[in-house]
NUROTI-291626 format. One line per field, with one value per residue (C-alpha): residue in three letters; x, z, y. Coordinates in nm, 2 decimals, padded with zeros to 4 digits. Last residue first. Example, Ala and Ser with C-alpha at 12.3 -4.5 7.8 and 13.67 -1.06 7.14 Angstrom:
<pts>
res c(ser	ala)
px c(01.37	01.23)
pz c(00.71	00.78)
py c(-00.11	-00.45)
</pts>
This chain:
<pts>
res c(leu	phe	asn	gln	met	ile	asn	arg	val	lys	glu	ile	phe	phe	gln	pro	glu	gly	lys	lys	ile	asn	glu	val	leu	ile	lys	asp	gly	gly	thr	ser	ile	val	leu	ala	asn	asn	asp	tyr	ala	ile	ala	ser	ile	lys	asn	tyr	pro	phe	glu	ile	ile	gly	lys	asn	gly	trp	phe	ser	arg	thr	tyr	phe	phe	val	arg	lys	asn	thr	ala	val	leu	arg	gly	his	tyr	ser	ser	glu	arg	leu	lys	gly	lys	lys	phe	ala	phe	leu	lys	leu	asp	gly	glu	ile	leu	ala	glu	ile	lys	glu	asp	lys	thr	leu	val	lys	gln	phe	glu	glu	glu	glu	arg	lys	leu	ala	glu	arg	tyr	gln	lys	lys	ile	leu	glu	tyr	leu	lys	ile	pro	leu	tyr	phe	tyr	ile	phe	lys	ile	tyr	leu	tyr	leu	gly	lys	leu	ile	leu	lys	leu	leu	asn	leu	leu	leu	asp	val	tyr	lys	arg	leu	ile	ala	lys	phe	gly	gln	asn	lys	met)
px c(02.06	02.08	01.91	01.62	01.58	01.51	01.20	01.09	01.12	00.93	00.65	00.63	00.60	00.33	00.13	00.18	00.04	00.15	00.05	-00.13	-00.02	-00.14	00.11	00.46	00.59	00.96	01.07	01.41	01.56	01.70	01.54	01.17	00.96	00.58	00.36	00.05	-00.33	-00.35	-00.07	00.13	00.45	00.83	01.07	01.45	01.57	01.95	02.07	01.84	02.00	01.75	01.84	01.69	01.73	01.66	01.61	01.57	01.33	01.19	00.87	01.08	01.17	01.17	01.31	01.29	01.53	01.53	01.84	02.03	01.76	01.56	01.27	01.16	00.96	00.84	00.78	00.63	00.84	00.79	01.05	01.00	01.27	01.26	01.52	01.83	02.08	01.89	01.62	01.44	01.09	01.06	00.73	00.70	00.40	00.31	00.42	00.50	00.76	00.87	01.16	01.37	01.70	02.06	02.35	02.46	02.38	02.05	02.01	02.06	01.84	01.57	01.56	01.53	01.24	01.07	01.11	00.96	00.67	00.61	00.61	00.37	00.14	00.16	00.06	-00.23	-00.35	-00.33	-00.52	-00.78	-00.82	-00.86	-01.12	-01.30	-01.30	-01.44	-01.75	-01.92	-01.78	-01.75	-02.09	-02.25	-02.09	-02.19	-02.55	-02.56	-02.43	-02.69	-02.96	-02.84	-02.83	-03.18	-03.31	-03.16	-03.33	-03.66	-03.62	-03.56	-03.86	-04.07	-03.95	-04.01	-04.36	-04.43	-04.32	-04.54	-04.83	-04.79	-04.79	-05.11	-05.28	-05.19	-05.35)
pz c(-00.20	-00.05	00.27	00.07	-00.11	00.23	00.28	-00.08	-00.05	00.27	00.14	-00.18	00.01	00.23	-00.07	-00.24	00.05	00.07	-00.09	-00.41	-00.63	-00.98	-01.13	-01.05	-01.33	-01.39	-01.63	-01.78	-01.90	-01.57	-01.32	-01.30	-01.07	-01.13	-00.89	-01.08	-01.01	-01.27	-01.10	-00.79	-00.80	-00.78	-00.95	-01.03	-00.89	-00.97	-00.63	-00.45	-00.61	-00.82	-00.81	-01.01	-00.82	-00.96	-00.80	-00.98	-00.81	-01.11	-01.10	-01.10	-00.80	-00.81	-00.59	-00.70	-00.53	-00.37	-00.20	00.13	00.41	00.24	-00.01	-00.15	-00.46	-00.44	-00.72	-01.06	-01.37	-01.70	-01.94	-02.20	-02.44	-02.62	-02.89	-02.94	-02.83	-02.51	-02.39	-02.09	-01.98	-01.68	-01.59	-01.24	-01.13	-00.77	-00.41	-00.19	00.07	00.30	00.53	00.51	00.70	00.56	00.81	00.74	00.37	00.25	-00.01	00.22	00.49	00.22	00.17	00.55	00.56	00.28	00.45	00.77	00.58	00.41	00.75	00.90	00.59	00.63	01.00	00.92	00.64	00.89	01.16	00.91	00.79	01.15	01.22	00.89	00.99	01.34	01.26	00.93	00.85	01.21	01.33	01.02	01.10	01.46	01.37	01.11	01.38	01.62	01.35	01.27	01.64	01.70	01.39	01.54	01.87	01.69	01.49	01.81	01.97	01.67	01.68	02.06	02.00	01.72	01.94	02.22	01.98	01.84	02.19	02.27	01.95	02.03	02.36)
py c(02.79	02.44	02.53	02.68	02.34	02.17	02.39	02.35	01.97	01.95	02.17	01.97	01.64	01.78	01.90	01.56	01.35	01.00	00.67	00.60	00.88	00.80	01.04	01.15	01.38	01.46	01.73	01.78	02.11	02.22	01.99	02.05	01.84	01.80	01.61	01.50	01.54	01.82	02.03	01.98	02.18	02.16	02.40	02.43	02.11	02.07	02.20	01.96	01.66	01.45	01.08	00.79	00.46	00.12	-00.22	-00.55	-00.79	-00.96	-00.75	-00.44	-00.23	00.15	00.42	00.78	01.01	01.35	01.46	01.55	01.58	01.31	01.33	00.99	00.93	00.57	00.32	00.27	00.36	00.53	00.68	00.95	01.07	01.41	01.41	01.62	01.35	01.31	01.55	01.42	01.35	01.12	00.97	00.84	00.63	00.66	00.63	00.93	00.99	01.27	01.36	01.04	01.09	01.08	01.09	00.73	00.73	00.60	00.32	00.02	00.19	00.22	-00.16	-00.21	00.04	-00.14	-00.47	-00.33	-00.18	-00.51	-00.69	-00.43	-00.48	-00.86	-00.83	-00.60	-00.84	-01.13	-00.94	-00.83	-01.19	-01.31	-01.04	-01.13	-01.50	-01.45	-01.24	-01.33	-01.67	-01.80	-01.66	-01.81	-02.15	-02.12	-02.04	-02.33	-02.57	-02.44	-02.48	-02.84	-02.93	-02.78	-02.98	-03.30	-03.23	-03.17	-03.49	-03.69	-03.53	-03.61	-03.98	-04.00	-03.86	-04.10	-04.39	-04.27	-04.21	-04.57	-04.71	-04.51	-04.64	-05.00	-04.96)
</pts>
């Protein structure tokens, strides 16, 4: 009799442990499902939302720079190197930003870490040549050369085609 009472208690204890183990495994399953499925989807949605907001801010910034009848035709993002002769010496300047081709001009828009904005303009009638060479977009303006390297956004060949087509209207 005592042996059967002990077995009944042991069986209840084992059932309790098995139920506890099931709960732990179910919790672990839900945790893994959350980490590997739900969380990446939410992170993706958050990144997508932030990207859309950044694009909207960028568009608003460009609207402040553009004139009323000016329209963006092409855009690339990268590092600009400007080589210019000043006072008989070759000067080099470097900036990170966006090279923008509009229906009226080409300009490089940069923004510093501190929020300062800078615009370097290249009127179409001053551009003598534009090409893509050694992974850099090269624009020649008289005696000065502009290189855009490390292009992160945009297609250089498309940009060049757009600029060349617009330049023909300025000849």
